[in-house]
TORPAMI-757652 format. One record per residue (C-alpha): residue number from 1; x, y, z. Coordinates in Angstrom, 2 decimals, always signed. Example, Ala and Ser with C-alpha at 12.3 -4.5 7.8 and 13.67 -1.06 7.14 Angstrom:
<pts>
+-----+---------+---------+---------+
: seq :      c1 :      c2 :      c3 :
+-----+---------+---------+---------+
:   1 :  +12.30 :   -4.50 :   +7.80 :
:   2 :  +13.67 :   -1.06 :   +7.14 :
+-----+---------+---------+---------+
</pts>
This chain:
<pts>
+-----+---------+---------+---------+
: seq :      c1 :      c2 :      c3 :
+-----+---------+---------+---------+
:   1 :  +13.26 :  +21.25 :  +17.14 :
:   2 :  +10.90 :  +18.48 :  +16.65 :
:   3 :  +12.35 :  +14.99 :  +16.59 :
:   4 :  +12.36 :  +13.08 :  +13.25 :
:   5 :   +9.67 :  +10.78 :  +14.29 :
:   6 :   +7.65 :  +13.66 :  +15.63 :
:   7 :   +7.98 :  +15.55 :  +12.44 :
:   8 :   +6.72 :  +12.78 :  +10.42 :
:   9 :   +4.12 :  +11.26 :  +12.77 :
:  10 :   +1.16 :  +12.64 :  +10.69 :
:  11 :   +2.11 :  +10.45 :   +7.94 :
:  12 :   +0.93 :   +7.46 :   +9.95 :
:  13 :   -2.72 :   +8.72 :   +9.55 :
:  14 :   -2.31 :   +9.62 :   +6.09 :
:  15 :   -1.06 :   +5.95 :   +5.25 :
:  16 :   -4.34 :   +4.83 :   +6.39 :
:  17 :   -5.64 :   +6.09 :   +3.16 :
:  18 :   -3.32 :   +3.93 :   +1.29 :
:  19 :   -5.11 :   +0.79 :   +2.70 :
:  20 :   -7.42 :   +0.55 :   -0.55 :
:  21 :   -4.39 :   +0.87 :   -2.78 :
:  22 :   -1.52 :   -0.97 :   -0.96 :
:  23 :   -0.73 :   -3.49 :   -3.79 :
:  24 :   -2.64 :   -1.91 :   -7.04 :
:  25 :   +0.57 :   -1.38 :   -8.54 :
:  26 :   +2.69 :   -4.49 :   -7.86 :
:  27 :   +1.17 :   -7.31 :   -9.40 :
:  28 :   +0.43 :   -7.17 :  -13.24 :
:  29 :   +0.24 :   -9.21 :  -16.11 :
:  30 :   -0.16 :   -6.86 :  -18.92 :
:  31 :   +0.81 :   -8.70 :  -21.88 :
:  32 :   +4.49 :  -10.46 :  -21.79 :
:  33 :   +2.38 :  -13.84 :  -21.62 :
:  34 :   -0.91 :  -12.63 :  -20.02 :
:  35 :   -2.44 :  -16.10 :  -19.23 :
:  36 :   +0.99 :  -17.53 :  -18.09 :
:  37 :   +1.92 :  -14.55 :  -15.80 :
:  38 :   -1.69 :  -14.57 :  -14.34 :
:  39 :   -1.54 :  -18.27 :  -13.50 :
:  40 :   +2.02 :  -18.23 :  -12.02 :
:  41 :   +1.23 :  -15.12 :   -9.82 :
:  42 :   -2.05 :  -16.87 :   -8.61 :
:  43 :   -0.34 :  -19.92 :   -7.50 :
:  44 :   +1.95 :  -17.97 :   -5.11 :
:  45 :   +1.24 :  -18.70 :   -1.44 :
:  46 :   +3.31 :  -16.13 :   -0.19 :
:  47 :   +5.12 :  -12.77 :   -1.29 :
:  48 :   +7.59 :  -10.28 :   +0.42 :
:  49 :   +7.50 :   -6.80 :   -1.53 :
:  50 :   +9.89 :   -4.00 :   -0.66 :
:  51 :   +9.62 :   -0.47 :   -1.83 :
:  52 :   +9.15 :   +3.28 :   -1.12 :
:  53 :   +5.84 :   +5.15 :   -0.53 :
:  54 :   +6.05 :   +9.01 :   -0.78 :
:  55 :   +3.20 :  +11.42 :   +0.19 :
:  56 :   +3.47 :  +15.17 :   -1.01 :
:  57 :   +0.83 :  +17.76 :   +0.11 :
:  58 :   -0.85 :  +19.42 :   -2.97 :
:  59 :   -1.33 :  +22.84 :   -1.07 :
:  60 :   +2.20 :  +22.74 :   -0.01 :
:  61 :   +4.64 :  +20.41 :   -2.13 :
:  62 :   +7.53 :  +21.20 :   +0.33 :
:  63 :   +5.42 :  +18.95 :   +2.76 :
:  64 :   +6.65 :  +15.68 :   +1.91 :
:  65 :   +6.50 :  +12.26 :   +3.91 :
:  66 :   +8.72 :   +9.28 :   +2.81 :
:  67 :   +8.56 :   +5.87 :   +3.87 :
:  68 :  +10.51 :   +2.61 :   +3.23 :
:  69 :   +7.85 :   -0.21 :   +3.18 :
:  70 :   +7.92 :   -3.99 :   +3.08 :
:  71 :   +4.70 :   -5.81 :   +2.63 :
:  72 :   +3.99 :   -9.59 :   +3.77 :
:  73 :   +1.10 :  -11.39 :   +1.50 :
:  74 :   +0.04 :  -14.78 :   +2.58 :
:  75 :   -2.86 :  -16.65 :   +0.93 :
:  76 :   -3.42 :  -18.51 :   +4.35 :
:  77 :   -2.83 :  -15.66 :   +6.80 :
:  78 :   -3.56 :  -12.36 :   +5.03 :
:  79 :   -1.70 :   -9.11 :   +4.63 :
:  80 :   +0.71 :   -7.06 :   +6.66 :
:  81 :   +2.42 :   -3.65 :   +5.50 :
:  82 :   +5.17 :   -1.92 :   +7.75 :
:  83 :   +6.30 :   +1.62 :   +6.92 :
:  84 :   +9.57 :   +2.91 :   +8.43 :
:  85 :  +11.62 :   +6.14 :   +8.48 :
:  86 :  +15.16 :   +4.85 :   +8.98 :
:  87 :  +15.08 :   +2.49 :  +11.80 :
:  88 :  +11.70 :   +3.91 :  +13.22 :
:  89 :   +8.64 :   +2.03 :  +12.58 :
:  90 :   +5.86 :   +4.49 :  +11.87 :
:  91 :   +2.91 :   +2.32 :  +10.77 :
:  92 :   +1.80 :   -1.29 :  +10.46 :
:  93 :   -1.34 :   -2.40 :   +8.70 :
:  94 :   -2.33 :   -6.15 :   +9.38 :
:  95 :   -5.35 :   -7.80 :   +8.06 :
:  96 :   -5.71 :  -11.50 :   +9.49 :
:  97 :   -7.83 :  -13.53 :   +7.31 :
:  98 :   -8.60 :  -16.57 :   +9.32 :
:  99 :   -9.39 :  -14.50 :  +12.39 :
: 100 :  -11.11 :  -11.89 :  +10.40 :
: 101 :   -9.35 :   -9.24 :  +12.42 :
: 102 :   -7.76 :   -5.83 :  +11.35 :
: 103 :   -4.92 :   -3.87 :  +13.51 :
: 104 :   -3.48 :   -0.53 :  +12.48 :
: 105 :   -0.82 :   +0.60 :  +14.52 :
: 106 :   +0.60 :   +4.12 :  +14.74 :
: 107 :   +3.95 :   +3.65 :  +16.39 :
: 108 :   +5.14 :   +7.19 :  +17.24 :
: 109 :   +1.99 :   +8.02 :  +19.31 :
: 110 :   +1.23 :   +4.34 :  +20.57 :
: 111 :   -2.09 :   +4.45 :  +18.97 :
: 112 :   -3.92 :   +1.77 :  +17.16 :
: 113 :   -7.17 :   +1.02 :  +15.55 :
: 114 :   -8.44 :   -2.68 :  +16.38 :
: 115 :  -11.72 :   -4.11 :  +14.83 :
: 116 :  -13.23 :   -7.13 :  +13.32 :
: 117 :  -12.94 :   -7.34 :   +9.38 :
: 118 :  -16.25 :   -6.85 :   +7.84 :
: 119 :  -17.40 :   -8.70 :   +4.52 :
: 120 :  -16.33 :   -5.43 :   +2.78 :
: 121 :  -12.82 :   -5.44 :   +4.39 :
: 122 :  -12.16 :   -9.00 :   +3.69 :
: 123 :  -13.14 :   -8.13 :   +0.32 :
: 124 :  -10.45 :   -5.17 :   +0.26 :
: 125 :   -7.89 :   -7.97 :   +1.29 :
: 126 :   -8.65 :  -10.19 :   -1.31 :
: 127 :   -8.09 :   -7.18 :   -3.76 :
: 128 :   -4.84 :   -7.03 :   -2.29 :
: 129 :   -3.80 :  -10.51 :   -2.93 :
: 130 :   -1.77 :  -11.24 :   -6.11 :
: 131 :   -4.90 :  -12.71 :   -7.97 :
: 132 :   -7.14 :   -9.71 :   -6.94 :
: 133 :   -4.61 :   -7.12 :   -7.88 :
: 134 :   -4.29 :   -8.51 :  -11.25 :
: 135 :   -8.05 :   -8.41 :  -11.73 :
: 136 :   -8.10 :   -4.92 :  -11.04 :
: 137 :   -5.36 :   -4.01 :  -13.40 :
: 138 :   -6.94 :   -6.28 :  -16.22 :
: 139 :   -9.74 :   -3.70 :  -16.15 :
: 140 :   -7.57 :   -0.75 :  -17.15 :
: 141 :   -6.18 :   +0.46 :  -20.26 :
: 142 :   -2.48 :   -0.01 :  -21.11 :
: 143 :   +0.39 :   +0.62 :  -23.56 :
: 144 :   +3.57 :   -1.28 :  -24.20 :
: 145 :   +6.73 :   +0.55 :  -23.05 :
: 146 :   +9.12 :   -1.89 :  -24.87 :
: 147 :  +12.11 :   -3.76 :  -23.14 :
: 148 :  +14.76 :   -2.94 :  -20.63 :
: 149 :  +17.06 :   -4.14 :  -18.18 :
: 150 :  +15.51 :   -3.47 :  -14.57 :
: 151 :  +17.82 :   -4.63 :  -11.62 :
: 152 :  +19.73 :   -6.75 :  -14.07 :
: 153 :  +16.61 :   -8.51 :  -15.27 :
: 154 :  +15.35 :   -8.28 :  -18.93 :
: 155 :  +11.87 :   -7.04 :  -18.67 :
: 156 :   +9.06 :   -5.79 :  -20.71 :
: 157 :   +7.27 :   -2.46 :  -19.32 :
: 158 :   +3.45 :   -1.50 :  -19.72 :
: 159 :   +1.92 :   +1.82 :  -18.58 :
: 160 :   -1.56 :   +1.92 :  -17.43 :
: 161 :   -4.00 :   +4.97 :  -16.47 :
: 162 :   -7.31 :   +4.92 :  -14.65 :
: 163 :   -8.47 :   +4.02 :  -11.27 :
: 164 :  -12.16 :   +3.26 :  -11.74 :
: 165 :  -12.00 :   -0.22 :  -10.72 :
: 166 :  -10.76 :   +0.75 :   -7.13 :
: 167 :  -12.49 :   +4.08 :   -6.77 :
: 168 :  -15.35 :   +2.73 :   -4.72 :
: 169 :  -13.40 :   +0.18 :   -2.57 :
: 170 :  -14.14 :   +2.63 :   +0.42 :
: 171 :  -16.57 :   +5.60 :   +0.64 :
: 172 :  -15.05 :   +8.86 :   -0.40 :
: 173 :  -15.40 :  +10.61 :   +2.74 :
: 174 :  -12.77 :   +7.94 :   +4.11 :
: 175 :  -10.73 :   +7.69 :   +0.94 :
: 176 :  -11.16 :   +9.75 :   -2.35 :
: 177 :   -9.12 :   +8.23 :   -5.08 :
: 178 :   -9.32 :  +10.85 :   -8.00 :
: 179 :   -6.53 :  +10.10 :  -10.54 :
: 180 :   -4.15 :   +7.33 :  -10.93 :
: 181 :   -1.41 :   +5.93 :  -13.35 :
: 182 :   +1.25 :   +3.40 :  -13.12 :
: 183 :   +4.16 :   +1.40 :  -14.84 :
: 184 :   +4.60 :   -2.27 :  -14.37 :
: 185 :   +7.98 :   -4.26 :  -15.66 :
: 186 :   +7.68 :   -7.95 :  -16.01 :
: 187 :  +10.55 :  -10.30 :  -16.30 :
: 188 :  +10.52 :  -11.83 :  -19.66 :
: 189 :  +11.81 :  -15.15 :  -18.50 :
: 190 :  +10.59 :  -15.23 :  -14.95 :
: 191 :   +7.07 :  -14.18 :  -15.97 :
: 192 :   +6.91 :  -12.17 :  -12.91 :
: 193 :   +6.32 :   -8.65 :  -11.93 :
: 194 :   +9.84 :   -7.27 :  -10.85 :
: 195 :   +9.16 :   -3.57 :  -10.48 :
: 196 :   +6.01 :   -1.40 :  -10.31 :
: 197 :   +5.70 :   +2.38 :   -9.98 :
: 198 :   +2.40 :   +4.20 :   -9.33 :
: 199 :   +1.14 :   +7.58 :   -8.74 :
: 200 :   -2.33 :   +8.47 :   -7.23 :
: 201 :   -4.05 :  +11.80 :   -6.55 :
: 202 :   -5.98 :  +11.54 :   -3.20 :
: 203 :   -8.76 :  +14.00 :   -2.47 :
: 204 :   -9.91 :  +15.39 :   +0.85 :
: 205 :  -10.94 :  +12.84 :   +3.24 :
: 206 :  -10.88 :  +11.81 :   +6.77 :
: 207 :   -7.90 :   +9.70 :   +6.38 :
: 208 :   -6.01 :  +12.26 :   +4.67 :
: 209 :   -6.58 :  +14.77 :   +7.23 :
: 210 :   -8.94 :  +16.77 :   +5.04 :
: 211 :   -6.17 :  +17.62 :   +2.46 :
: 212 :   -5.22 :  +16.77 :   -0.96 :
: 213 :   -2.18 :  +14.66 :   -1.37 :
: 214 :   -0.07 :  +12.90 :   -4.10 :
: 215 :   +1.10 :   +9.36 :   -3.43 :
: 216 :   +4.10 :   +7.99 :   -5.43 :
: 217 :   +4.84 :   +4.37 :   -4.81 :
: 218 :   +7.55 :   +2.10 :   -5.91 :
: 219 :   +7.52 :   -1.86 :   -5.28 :
: 220 :   +9.86 :   -4.59 :   -6.08 :
: 221 :   +9.27 :   -8.36 :   -5.58 :
: 222 :  +11.75 :   -9.40 :   -3.05 :
: 223 :  +10.85 :  -12.98 :   -2.82 :
: 224 :   +8.06 :  -15.47 :   -3.02 :
: 225 :   +6.76 :  -18.85 :   -1.96 :
: 226 :   +8.97 :  -18.65 :   +1.14 :
: 227 :   +7.81 :  -19.35 :   +4.90 :
: 228 :   +6.28 :  -16.50 :   +6.63 :
: 229 :   +6.10 :  -16.45 :  +10.46 :
: 230 :   +2.39 :  -16.55 :  +11.46 :
: 231 :   +3.15 :  -13.91 :  +14.04 :
: 232 :   +3.70 :  -11.27 :  +11.28 :
: 233 :   -0.06 :  -11.38 :  +11.01 :
: 234 :   -0.77 :  -10.93 :  +14.80 :
: 235 :   -3.74 :   -8.63 :  +15.38 :
: 236 :   -3.64 :   -8.50 :  +19.21 :
: 237 :   -3.36 :   -5.00 :  +20.67 :
: 238 :   +0.20 :   -4.34 :  +21.96 :
: 239 :   +0.77 :   -3.38 :  +25.53 :
: 240 :   +1.10 :   +0.41 :  +26.04 :
: 241 :   -1.16 :   +1.33 :  +22.79 :
: 242 :   -4.42 :   +2.88 :  +23.29 :
: 243 :   -7.22 :   +3.15 :  +20.73 :
: 244 :   -6.94 :   +6.02 :  +18.04 :
: 245 :  -10.08 :   +8.12 :  +17.77 :
: 246 :  -10.74 :  +11.03 :  +15.16 :
: 247 :  -10.48 :  +13.41 :  +18.01 :
: 248 :   -6.83 :  +12.78 :  +17.46 :
: 249 :   -6.77 :  +14.21 :  +14.05 :
: 250 :   -6.37 :  +17.75 :  +15.12 :
: 251 :   -3.36 :  +17.72 :  +17.09 :
: 252 :   -1.79 :  +15.31 :  +14.42 :
: 253 :   -2.59 :  +17.80 :  +11.66 :
: 254 :   -0.92 :  +20.61 :  +13.81 :
: 255 :   +2.15 :  +18.61 :  +14.02 :
: 256 :   +2.77 :  +18.70 :  +10.29 :
: 257 :   +5.65 :  +21.09 :   +9.39 :
: 258 :   +4.58 :  +23.96 :   +7.31 :
: 259 :   +0.76 :  +23.68 :   +8.45 :
: 260 :   +1.15 :  +24.81 :  +12.19 :
+-----+---------+---------+---------+
</pts>
């Protein structure tokens, strides 16, 4: 029987597909006090976001990859996302803004991608920032969901649909976003997004192992304007890791339960 980490190792590559959408659903100012929320979030220097990311294979819905995730966002240093299954680190994606470097670690295989950030990749990182993510959401249609108590906080909800603003962030052969929708709950007193759920249909591409996947993601704002250790944004290749190449995809795909 495969170990738990081996069974889910393929999800680390699939997760690369999420690079263009990592924070689409966790910052929004869809109407509570639109200008006030936008201004408040834009002034935040750091954020810690926690949640869950679930990938489901369209061809075989029994194939599911589920991660607990944490995202660190710093206006000064950049962006880091970690995905875990239990205590095991499966992936880490880091974009270091000052150094213009990107590092993607796939822990189960001791593989990584390490490369300088191009202007386009820097632009992607900017879209993952609080201000950039809200700018994206403001380009979509939304409807009000009314009020509710979310995690003990009075909030107003909004639902949006459409992914046109983010469909061209990456070439379709790398990452093909086909459909998307989400809900955002904003604290009525805090004027901050406190819970976000999103669903995407991701078409066949290199980063999805040439398969169609559905992604469901839930994010909650854990804290903001807290001090973040700069080492969280380290992009040096760890000792013992080797560079990932697309020739690694075939054996990875074969390790997916139900597809071998």
